[in-house]
C-alpha positions as CSV (number, residue, x, y, z in Angstrom):
1,X,27.7,-6.8,1.0
2,X,26.5,-3.2,0.5
3,X,26.8,-0.4,3.1
4,X,22.9,-0.4,3.4
5,X,22.9,-4.2,4.1
6,X,25.7,-3.8,6.7
7,X,23.6,-1.2,8.5
8,X,20.5,-3.4,8.7
9,X,20.1,-4.1,12.4
10,X,18.1,-7.3,12.1
11,X,16.9,-9.8,9.5
12,X,13.5,-9.4,8.0
13,X,11.1,-12.4,7.7
14,X,10.7,-14.5,4.6
15,X,7.4,-13.3,3.1
16,X,7.6,-15.0,-0.3
17,X,4.7,-17.3,0.3
18,X,2.2,-14.8,1.6
19,X,-1.0,-14.0,-0.4
20,X,-2.1,-10.4,-0.7
21,X,-5.6,-8.9,-1.0
22,X,-6.0,-5.3,-2.2
23,X,-9.2,-3.5,-1.3
24,X,-9.7,-0.8,-4.0
25,X,-7.5,-2.8,-6.3
26,X,-9.3,-1.5,-9.4
27,X,-7.9,2.0,-8.9
28,X,-4.5,2.9,-10.3
29,X,-2.6,2.7,-6.9
30,X,-4.2,-0.6,-5.9
31,X,-3.9,-2.1,-9.4
32,X,-0.2,-1.0,-9.6
33,X,0.6,-2.6,-6.3
34,X,-1.3,-5.8,-7.4
35,X,0.8,-5.9,-10.6
36,X,4.2,-5.5,-8.8
37,X,3.4,-8.1,-6.1
38,X,2.1,-10.6,-8.7
39,X,5.3,-10.1,-10.7
40,X,7.2,-10.9,-7.5
41,X,5.3,-14.2,-7.3
42,X,2.7,-13.5,-4.7
43,X,-0.9,-14.7,-5.2
44,X,-2.9,-11.4,-5.3
45,X,-6.6,-10.9,-5.1
46,X,-8.0,-7.6,-6.3
47,X,-11.0,-6.5,-4.3
48,X,-13.9,-4.3,-5.3
49,X,-17.6,-3.8,-4.4
50,X,-18.4,-5.6,-7.6
51,X,-16.8,-8.9,-8.4
52,X,-17.0,-8.4,-12.2
53,X,-15.1,-5.1,-12.0
54,X,-12.4,-6.7,-9.8
55,X,-12.1,-9.6,-12.3
56,X,-11.8,-7.2,-15.2
57,X,-8.9,-5.5,-13.5
58,X,-7.3,-8.8,-12.7
59,X,-7.7,-10.0,-16.3
60,X,-6.0,-6.8,-17.6
61,X,-3.0,-7.5,-15.4
62,X,-2.9,-11.2,-16.1
63,X,-2.9,-10.5,-19.8
64,X,0.4,-8.6,-19.4
65,X,2.5,-11.6,-18.6
66,X,2.6,-15.4,-18.6
67,X,0.0,-16.5,-16.0
68,X,0.4,-13.8,-13.4
69,X,-1.1,-15.1,-10.1
70,X,-3.9,-12.4,-9.8
71,X,-7.6,-12.8,-9.6
72,X,-10.6,-10.6,-8.7
73,X,-13.4,-10.9,-6.2
74,X,-15.8,-8.9,-4.0
75,X,-14.1,-7.1,-1.1
76,X,-15.2,-9.6,1.6
77,X,-13.7,-12.5,-0.4
78,X,-10.5,-10.6,-1.1
79,X,-10.1,-9.7,2.5
80,X,-11.0,-13.1,3.9
81,X,-8.8,-15.3,1.7
82,X,-5.6,-13.3,1.9
83,X,-2.8,-13.4,4.4
84,X,-2.1,-9.6,4.2
85,X,-4.7,-7.0,3.1
86,X,-3.7,-3.6,1.6
87,X,-6.3,-0.8,1.8
88,X,-6.2,1.4,-1.3
89,X,-9.7,2.7,-1.4
90,X,-10.7,6.3,-2.0
91,X,-10.7,8.4,1.2
92,X,-14.4,9.1,1.1
93,X,-15.2,5.4,1.3
94,X,-12.4,4.5,3.8
95,X,-14.4,4.2,7.0
96,X,-17.5,2.5,5.5
97,X,-15.4,0.0,3.6
98,X,-13.4,-1.1,6.7
99,X,-16.5,-1.2,9.0
100,X,-18.2,-3.5,6.5
101,X,-15.2,-5.9,6.6
102,X,-14.4,-5.9,10.3
103,X,-15.0,-9.7,10.6
104,X,-13.0,-10.6,7.5
105,X,-10.0,-8.5,8.6
106,X,-9.9,-9.7,12.2
107,X,-6.5,-11.2,13.1
108,X,-4.9,-10.0,9.8
109,X,-2.2,-7.5,9.1
110,X,-3.9,-4.6,7.3
111,X,-1.7,-2.2,5.4
112,X,-3.3,1.2,5.0
113,X,-1.9,3.4,2.1
114,X,-4.8,5.9,1.9
115,X,-3.9,9.6,1.7
116,X,-6.7,11.9,2.9
117,X,-6.2,14.7,0.5
118,X,-8.3,17.5,-1.0
119,X,-7.7,19.3,-4.3
120,X,-8.7,22.9,-5.0
121,X,-8.0,25.2,-8.0
122,X,-5.3,27.6,-7.0
123,X,-4.2,25.5,-4.0
124,X,-3.4,22.2,-5.6
125,X,-3.3,19.2,-3.3
126,X,-3.6,19.6,0.5
127,X,-4.0,17.4,3.5
128,X,-7.5,16.9,5.0
129,X,-8.1,16.8,8.7
130,X,-8.9,13.4,10.2
131,X,-10.6,13.1,13.5
132,X,-8.5,10.1,14.6
133,X,-5.3,11.8,13.3
134,X,-4.7,9.9,10.1
135,X,-6.3,7.3,7.8
136,X,-4.2,4.6,9.4
137,X,-5.3,5.6,12.9
138,X,-8.9,5.6,11.7
139,X,-8.4,2.1,10.4
140,X,-6.9,1.0,13.7
141,X,-10.0,2.4,15.5
142,X,-12.4,0.7,13.2
143,X,-10.5,-2.6,13.2
144,X,-9.5,-3.2,16.9
145,X,-8.9,-6.9,16.1
146,X,-6.5,-6.3,13.2
147,X,-2.8,-5.3,13.1
148,X,-2.8,-2.1,11.2
149,X,0.3,-0.8,9.5
150,X,0.7,2.4,7.4
151,X,2.9,2.1,4.3
152,X,3.1,2.6,0.5
153,X,1.9,6.2,0.6
154,X,4.5,7.8,-1.6
155,X,4.7,5.3,-4.5
156,X,3.8,6.5,-8.0
157,X,0.8,4.6,-9.4
158,X,2.0,5.5,-12.9
159,X,5.4,3.9,-12.3
160,X,3.9,0.9,-10.7
161,X,1.8,0.3,-13.8
162,X,4.5,1.1,-16.4
163,X,5.9,-2.2,-17.9
164,X,8.9,-0.2,-19.0
165,X,9.9,0.4,-15.4
166,X,11.7,-2.6,-14.1
167,X,12.6,-1.3,-10.6
168,X,11.0,1.2,-8.2
169,X,14.0,3.1,-6.8
170,X,12.6,4.4,-3.6
171,X,12.1,3.8,0.1
172,X,8.7,2.9,1.7
173,X,8.1,4.3,5.1
174,X,6.4,1.7,7.3
175,X,4.7,2.7,10.5
176,X,2.9,0.7,13.2
177,X,2.7,-0.4,16.8
178,X,3.4,-4.1,16.2
179,X,7.1,-4.8,15.5
180,X,6.4,-8.2,13.9
181,X,3.8,-6.6,11.6
182,X,6.1,-3.7,10.6
183,X,9.0,-6.1,9.9
184,X,6.7,-8.2,7.7
185,X,5.5,-5.1,5.7
186,X,9.1,-3.9,5.3
187,X,10.0,-7.3,3.9
188,X,7.0,-7.1,1.5
189,X,8.2,-3.7,0.2
190,X,11.5,-5.3,-0.5
191,X,9.9,-7.9,-2.7
192,X,9.5,-5.2,-5.4
193,X,12.8,-4.7,-7.2
194,X,14.5,-1.5,-6.2
195,X,12.2,-0.8,-3.3
196,X,13.1,-0.9,0.4
197,X,10.9,-0.8,3.5
198,X,12.2,1.5,6.3
199,X,10.6,1.7,9.7
200,X,9.2,5.2,10.2
201,X,7.7,5.2,13.7
202,X,4.6,4.3,15.5
203,X,1.1,4.6,14.1
204,X,0.5,8.0,15.7
205,X,3.1,9.4,13.3
206,X,1.2,8.4,10.2
207,X,-0.6,11.8,9.8
208,X,2.5,13.7,8.5
209,X,3.4,10.8,6.3
210,X,0.0,10.8,4.6
211,X,0.0,14.6,4.4
212,X,3.5,14.7,2.8
213,X,1.9,13.1,-0.3
214,X,0.5,16.6,-1.1
215,X,4.1,17.9,-1.2
216,X,5.1,15.2,-3.6
217,X,2.2,16.0,-5.9
218,X,3.4,19.6,-6.0
219,X,7.0,18.4,-6.8
220,X,5.7,16.2,-9.5
221,X,3.6,18.9,-11.1
222,X,6.4,21.4,-11.1
223,X,9.1,19.1,-12.4
224,X,7.0,16.8,-14.5
225,X,8.3,13.9,-12.4
226,X,7.2,10.9,-10.4
227,X,9.2,11.6,-7.2
228,X,9.7,9.2,-4.4
229,X,11.8,9.2,-1.2
230,X,15.2,7.8,-0.3
231,X,16.3,7.8,3.4
232,X,20.1,8.4,3.8
233,X,22.5,6.7,6.2
234,X,20.2,3.8,7.0
């Protein structure tokens, strides 16, 4: 037993049978997460506003391996038929997308990994102000009947999609107000080889987690890297 395993204060749930829907799954981040979860054996549905675009992304991933369990559908179908739904849409479409899927997402665990960032020449990436405090808190406000968790903000899309990268050596900070939901998302993060889910606080702390992505982008540009996070002594 490793030191990290010894320090784990409780057992995480078995999530191996859960299906996962990814809204915005045709973008690099969403598609990368879809790929990794499908490789881990989860049935994954990539969601998009257009079913044919979603299916094209699914076909691209399925062609990489022997029968990866990934399919494509319009966002309402992807949301409605999945046990857990990951939100990976562009920030400018975040609120409208979630408002349109309020019924399909009711009662579900919704994992928001959206980073509200701006980009400006001479400034690079910077955090945008969000009225609710963060994208995750906006999701919680828009989806009062869903269990919103913030996670997967600091995961490199390029590494997720790279078939030469077997494991993702990083920790995923998981934030939320529902202990059962955050435990489940921590366990989902651990389904990806090398990755670990670490509880990072309640949802009102999501703003600084989302904003820190701008710092990682600066690190990556300076060092030509794909930096992630490791939390020590946990």
